C-alpha positions as CSV (number, residue, x, y, z in Angstrom):
1,M,64.3,119.3,91.5
2,A,64.2,123.2,91.4
3,D,62.6,123.4,94.9
4,L,65.0,120.8,96.3
5,T,67.9,122.7,94.9
6,R,66.7,125.9,96.5
7,T,66.3,124.1,99.8
8,I,69.9,122.7,99.6
9,R,71.3,126.2,99.0
10,E,69.3,127.6,101.9
11,K,70.5,124.8,104.2
12,A,74.1,125.5,103.1
13,E,73.6,129.1,104.2
14,S,72.1,128.1,107.5
15,Y,75.1,125.9,108.3
16,F,77.7,128.4,107.0
17,D,78.6,129.7,110.5
18,Y,78.9,126.1,111.7
19,M,81.3,125.2,108.9
20,V,83.4,128.3,109.6
21,Q,83.6,127.5,113.3
22,T,84.5,123.9,112.5
23,R,87.2,124.8,110.0
24,R,88.8,127.3,112.4
25,H,88.8,124.8,115.3
26,L,90.6,122.2,113.0
27,H,93.0,124.9,111.7
28,K,94.1,125.7,115.3
29,N,94.6,122.0,116.1
30,P,96.3,120.4,113.1
31,E,97.6,116.9,113.0
32,V,100.0,115.4,110.5
33,S,99.4,112.3,108.4
34,F,98.5,109.1,110.2
35,K,98.4,110.9,113.6
36,E,95.0,112.6,113.3
37,F,93.7,111.2,116.5
38,D,92.1,114.3,118.0
39,T,90.7,115.3,114.5
40,T,89.1,111.9,114.2
41,E,87.5,112.1,117.6
42,Y,86.1,115.5,116.8
43,I,84.6,114.3,113.5
44,L,83.0,111.3,115.2
45,H,81.5,113.5,117.9
46,E,80.1,115.9,115.3
47,L,78.5,113.0,113.2
48,K,77.1,111.3,116.3
49,K,75.5,114.5,117.5
50,I,73.2,114.5,114.4
51,G,72.5,110.8,114.5
52,I,74.8,109.6,111.7
53,K,76.2,106.1,112.1
54,T,80.0,105.9,112.1
55,E,82.7,103.3,111.5
56,T,86.5,103.5,112.1
57,P,88.1,101.0,109.6
58,L,91.6,102.6,110.2
59,E,93.5,103.8,113.3
60,T,92.7,107.4,112.2
61,G,89.9,108.8,110.0
62,C,86.4,107.4,109.8
63,V,83.3,107.1,107.7
64,G,79.7,108.2,108.3
65,I,76.7,106.4,106.8
66,I,73.5,108.1,105.9
67,E,70.7,105.8,104.7
68,G,67.7,106.9,102.7
69,K,65.3,104.9,100.6
70,P,66.7,101.4,100.1
71,S,65.9,101.3,96.4
72,G,68.7,103.7,95.4
73,R,72.4,103.4,94.8
74,T,75.3,104.2,97.2
75,I,77.7,107.0,96.6
76,A,80.7,108.2,98.6
77,L,81.8,111.7,99.3
78,R,85.4,112.1,100.4
79,A,87.4,114.7,102.5
80,D,91.0,114.4,103.6
81,I,91.8,115.4,107.2
82,D,95.6,115.6,107.7
83,A,97.8,118.7,108.0
84,L,101.3,119.3,106.7
85,P,104.5,119.0,108.8
86,M,105.3,122.8,108.6
87,D,104.8,126.1,110.4
88,E,102.4,128.7,109.0
89,E,102.2,132.5,108.7
90,G,99.4,135.0,108.0
91,D,97.9,138.0,109.6
92,V,94.4,137.3,108.4
93,K,94.5,133.9,110.1
94,K,96.0,135.3,113.4
95,E,92.8,134.4,115.4
96,F,93.0,130.7,114.4
97,L,96.6,130.1,113.5
98,S,98.0,126.6,114.3
99,E,98.7,126.2,118.0
100,R,100.8,123.1,117.3
101,P,104.4,123.8,116.2
102,G,105.5,121.8,113.1
103,A,101.9,121.2,111.9
104,A,99.7,123.4,109.8
105,H,96.7,123.2,107.5
106,C,98.4,124.9,104.6
107,C,96.7,122.8,102.0
108,G,93.0,123.2,102.9
109,H,92.2,119.9,104.4
110,D,90.6,121.6,107.4
111,A,88.2,123.2,104.9
112,H,87.5,119.9,103.2
113,T,86.6,118.4,106.5
114,A,84.4,121.3,107.6
115,N,82.7,121.3,104.2
116,L,81.8,117.6,104.4
117,L,80.6,118.0,108.0
118,G,78.3,120.8,106.7
119,T,77.2,118.5,103.9
120,A,76.4,115.8,106.5
121,R,74.1,118.2,108.3
122,I,72.3,119.1,105.0
123,L,71.8,115.5,104.1
124,S,70.7,114.6,107.6
125,D,68.0,117.3,107.4
126,L,66.9,116.2,103.9
127,R,67.2,112.4,104.5
128,E,63.6,111.9,103.2
129,H,64.7,113.0,99.8
130,L,67.7,110.6,99.7
131,D,67.3,107.7,97.3
132,G,69.9,105.3,98.4
133,K,72.9,105.6,100.8
134,V,75.7,108.1,101.2
135,V,79.1,107.1,102.7
136,L,81.0,110.1,104.1
137,V,84.7,109.4,103.9
138,F,87.0,111.3,106.3
139,Q,90.3,110.1,105.1
140,P,93.7,110.3,106.9
141,A,97.1,110.9,105.4
142,E,96.6,112.3,101.9
143,E,100.0,114.0,102.3
144,K,102.1,110.9,103.0
145,L,102.8,107.6,101.3
146,P,101.4,105.1,101.0
147,G,98.4,107.4,101.0
148,G,95.3,107.3,103.2
149,G,93.2,106.9,100.0
150,R,95.0,103.6,99.3
151,V,94.6,102.2,102.8
152,M,91.0,103.3,103.1
153,T,90.2,101.6,99.8
154,E,92.1,98.5,100.8
155,S,90.2,98.3,104.2
156,G,87.1,97.2,102.2
157,V,84.7,99.5,104.0
158,L,83.5,101.2,100.9
159,Q,83.0,97.8,99.1
160,K,81.1,96.6,102.2
161,H,78.6,99.4,101.9
162,G,78.2,98.8,98.1
163,V,79.6,102.2,96.9
164,K,79.1,102.6,93.2
165,E,80.5,106.1,92.7
166,I,82.7,108.6,94.5
167,F,83.3,112.3,94.5
168,G,85.9,114.5,96.1
169,L,87.1,118.1,96.0
170,H,90.1,120.3,96.8
171,T,90.2,124.0,97.5
172,N,91.9,126.0,94.8
173,P,93.1,129.6,95.2
174,N,93.1,130.1,91.4
175,Y,89.3,130.2,91.3
176,K,86.9,132.4,93.2
177,P,84.4,131.4,95.9
178,G,81.3,130.3,94.1
179,Q,83.2,128.6,91.3
180,I,84.2,125.1,90.6
181,A,86.6,123.7,88.0
182,V,86.7,120.2,86.6
183,K,87.4,118.2,83.4
184,P,86.8,114.7,82.3
185,G,89.7,112.3,81.8
186,P,93.3,113.0,83.1
187,F,93.0,115.6,85.9
188,M,96.1,115.3,88.1
189,A,99.4,113.5,87.6
190,C,100.8,110.4,89.1
191,T,103.5,111.2,91.7
192,M,106.9,109.5,92.2
193,E,109.7,110.2,94.6
194,F,113.3,109.5,93.9
195,G,116.7,109.8,95.7
196,V,120.2,109.7,94.5
197,E,123.4,109.4,96.5
198,V,126.5,110.4,94.4
199,I,129.5,108.8,96.0
200,G,132.9,110.3,95.2
201,K,136.2,110.6,97.0
202,G,136.9,113.4,99.4
203,G,139.9,115.6,99.4
204,H,141.4,119.1,99.6
205,A,139.7,121.8,97.5
206,A,143.0,122.9,96.2
207,A,143.9,119.5,94.9
208,P,140.7,118.3,93.0
209,H,142.8,115.9,90.9
210,T,143.3,113.7,93.9
211,A,139.6,113.5,94.6
212,V,136.4,112.6,92.9
213,D,134.2,115.6,93.4
214,P,130.5,114.5,94.0
215,I,129.2,118.0,93.7
216,V,130.4,118.3,90.1
217,L,129.0,114.9,89.3
218,A,125.7,115.8,91.0
219,A,125.5,119.0,88.9
220,Q,126.0,116.9,85.7
221,V,123.3,114.5,86.8
222,I,120.8,117.3,87.5
223,N,121.4,118.8,84.1
224,Q,121.2,115.5,82.3
225,F,117.9,114.7,84.0
226,Q,116.3,117.5,82.2
227,T,117.3,116.1,78.8
228,I,115.3,113.0,79.6
229,I,112.2,115.2,79.4
230,S,113.3,117.3,76.5
231,R,114.8,114.5,74.4
232,S,113.4,111.2,75.4
233,I,109.7,111.9,76.1
234,D,107.2,112.7,73.3
235,P,106.8,116.5,73.5
236,T,103.0,116.2,73.5
237,E,103.1,114.1,76.7
238,P,103.3,116.0,80.0
239,A,106.2,115.0,82.3
240,V,108.3,116.6,84.9
241,I,111.5,115.8,86.8
242,T,112.3,118.2,89.7
243,V,115.2,117.9,92.1
244,G,113.9,119.6,95.2
245,K,116.6,118.9,97.7
246,I,120.4,118.6,97.5
247,E,122.9,118.3,100.3
248,A,126.7,118.2,100.1
249,G,129.8,119.5,101.8
250,S,130.6,121.0,105.2
251,A,133.3,123.6,104.4
252,F,134.4,125.9,101.6
253,N,137.8,124.2,101.2
254,V,136.8,120.6,101.4
255,I,135.7,118.3,98.6
256,P,133.1,116.1,100.3
257,G,132.8,112.3,99.9
258,K,129.2,112.3,98.7
259,A,126.3,114.4,97.5
260,V,122.6,113.5,98.2
261,M,119.6,114.7,96.2
262,Q,115.9,114.0,96.3
263,G,113.1,115.0,94.0
264,T,109.9,114.1,92.2
265,V,108.7,112.8,88.9
266,R,105.3,113.6,87.5
267,A,103.5,112.0,84.5
268,F,100.1,110.7,83.5
269,S,100.9,107.1,83.0
270,M,102.9,104.6,85.0
271,E,104.5,103.4,81.8
272,T,106.0,106.9,81.2
273,A,107.0,107.2,84.8
274,R,108.8,103.9,84.8
275,F,110.6,104.7,81.5
276,I,111.8,108.0,83.1
277,R,113.0,106.0,86.2
278,D,115.1,103.7,84.0
279,R,116.6,106.6,82.1
280,M,117.4,108.4,85.3
281,E,119.3,105.5,86.7
282,A,121.2,105.1,83.4
283,V,122.2,108.8,83.6
284,V,123.4,108.5,87.2
285,K,125.3,105.3,86.5
286,S,127.1,106.6,83.4
287,I,128.1,109.9,85.0
288,T,129.3,108.6,88.4
289,E,131.0,105.4,87.2
290,G,132.4,107.1,84.2
291,N,134.2,109.6,86.4
292,G,135.5,107.2,89.0
293,G,132.6,107.4,91.5
294,S,129.6,105.2,92.4
295,Y,126.0,105.7,93.4
296,S,122.8,104.5,95.0
297,F,119.4,105.2,93.6
298,Y,115.8,104.7,94.7
299,F,112.5,105.4,93.0
300,S,109.3,105.1,94.9
301,E,106.0,104.9,93.1
302,G,103.5,107.1,94.8
303,Y,100.0,108.0,93.7
304,P,98.5,107.0,90.4
305,A,97.0,109.7,88.1
306,V,93.6,111.2,88.9
307,V,91.5,110.3,85.9
308,N,87.9,111.5,86.0
309,N,85.2,109.1,84.8
310,E,83.3,110.6,81.9
311,E,79.8,109.9,83.2
312,S,80.6,110.9,86.8
313,T,82.1,114.2,85.5
314,Q,78.9,114.9,83.4
315,K,76.8,114.2,86.5
316,L,79.0,116.6,88.5
317,Q,78.8,119.3,85.9
318,K,75.0,119.0,85.5
319,T,74.4,119.2,89.3
320,A,76.8,122.1,89.6
321,R,75.0,124.1,86.9
322,L,71.7,123.6,88.8
323,V,73.2,124.4,92.2
324,L,75.8,127.1,91.3
325,G,74.7,128.4,87.9
326,E,76.2,127.8,84.5
327,E,78.7,130.7,84.7
328,N,80.3,129.2,87.8
329,V,81.1,125.8,86.3
330,I,84.5,126.0,84.6
331,E,85.9,123.2,82.4
332,M,89.6,123.2,82.6
333,E,91.6,123.1,79.4
334,R,94.5,121.0,80.7
335,P,95.3,118.8,83.7
336,L,97.6,119.7,86.6
337,M,101.0,118.1,87.4
338,A,100.1,118.0,91.1
339,G,99.1,114.7,92.6
340,E,96.3,113.4,94.8
341,D,95.6,110.0,96.4
342,F,91.9,110.3,95.4
343,S,93.2,108.3,92.5
344,F,93.2,105.1,94.5
345,Y,89.4,105.3,94.9
346,Q,89.1,105.8,91.2
347,Q,90.9,102.6,90.5
348,E,88.1,100.8,92.4
349,F,85.0,103.0,91.7
350,P,84.0,105.4,88.9
351,G,84.2,109.0,90.2
352,A,85.2,112.6,89.7
353,F,87.4,115.0,91.5
354,F,87.0,118.8,91.2
355,F,88.5,122.1,92.4
356,L,86.5,124.3,94.7
357,G,87.2,128.0,94.2
358,S,88.7,129.5,97.4
359,G,90.9,132.4,96.4
360,S,90.3,136.1,97.0
361,E,92.4,139.2,97.8
362,E,90.2,140.3,100.7
363,T,90.9,137.1,102.7
364,D,94.5,136.8,101.6
365,S,93.7,133.4,100.2
366,Q,95.5,133.5,96.8
367,W,98.7,131.8,98.0
368,S,99.6,128.5,96.5
369,W,99.1,125.1,98.2
370,H,101.8,124.3,100.8
371,H,102.8,128.0,101.2
372,P,103.0,129.0,104.9
373,R,100.4,131.7,104.2
374,Y,97.9,129.4,102.5
375,N,94.3,130.3,103.4
376,V,90.8,129.8,102.1
377,D,88.0,132.2,101.6
378,E,85.4,130.5,103.7
379,R,82.6,131.6,101.4
380,A,83.6,128.5,99.4
381,F,81.6,126.4,101.9
382,L,78.4,127.8,100.4
383,T,79.4,126.2,97.1
384,G,81.1,123.1,98.3
385,S,78.6,121.8,100.8
386,A,75.6,122.6,98.5
387,L,77.2,120.8,95.6
388,M,78.2,117.8,97.5
389,A,74.7,117.5,98.9
390,G,73.2,118.0,95.5
391,L,75.3,115.1,94.1
392,A,73.9,112.8,96.8
393,L,70.3,114.0,96.4
394,G,70.3,114.3,92.6
């Protein structure tokens, strides 16, 4: 295995320039969720160039199939391909900034795709060492409900090919190139979206007694939401309610008729999330109706929690120590409250999701996910492609 590991690392180095070029092409030409048509065509072209069979079970996204010895098991390696609906910034990226207004790869999915295409080349070159089959999953729409992971799983393509285990990664600016971070068990939270319309009665700002002020009621609702976490949830159980958007009013001297807010709930169990949902609606109902107003409330269940399978995580850590070195394999102390639709695969197959270190000062790549200056240190490809290939060949 030592000789094969060395060969994998050498192959990753030989395809480094290819992965950089690929990532920068994708970065300049981003496409938002469920509209990744050009991206899909590009991936298909790259896979077909090296003789990898492809399938398109969805309108966008695709899978590649690499077959080795028929006696082995089938694993899947996943990359998401969509961009965010936003504009980006960044002097370091000026040569390959998005050329499409309102779309930008500010979450690293361009890097995930380039990394998996590099992995595909490594595995194609080393096919004689492959015991089994690898399904390369280029998934659309991680950033938008219902989630590309869900629809890809429901398409049945992975089941058709007999997938037994799946691995995925996400760039992370909190770790350096060359490092990965992972933990067994709960890894990322389930994600929920909610919306509240507080309906009052408009009027003159100088005569609030003749109106029902929805802004005052909305402020009370937001404050009371936080007591759900601090007073109704076990303090040892992670949970978050965040109101991220609020809209109300049109003039300084007018009490509006309504206030609208949207936000997210994060937890590690659907039971907890649904309990929070019920408490939230009870809060909204009591505050609005108790003050002469009314309301509407919606709560959309998004992605389940990412929970890493114990055996898959051990396999990942063992392979990473061989490929990257013991010192570069970090076991995280606690999970993140961010969400990921990789969780839909894990409901069907055992698997593990990990963070790929991609942050450094010299490449201005320490900005948080979804920041307009988000960038990755492309040296991460040397780690990511080698590790993904090692998982398939191990």
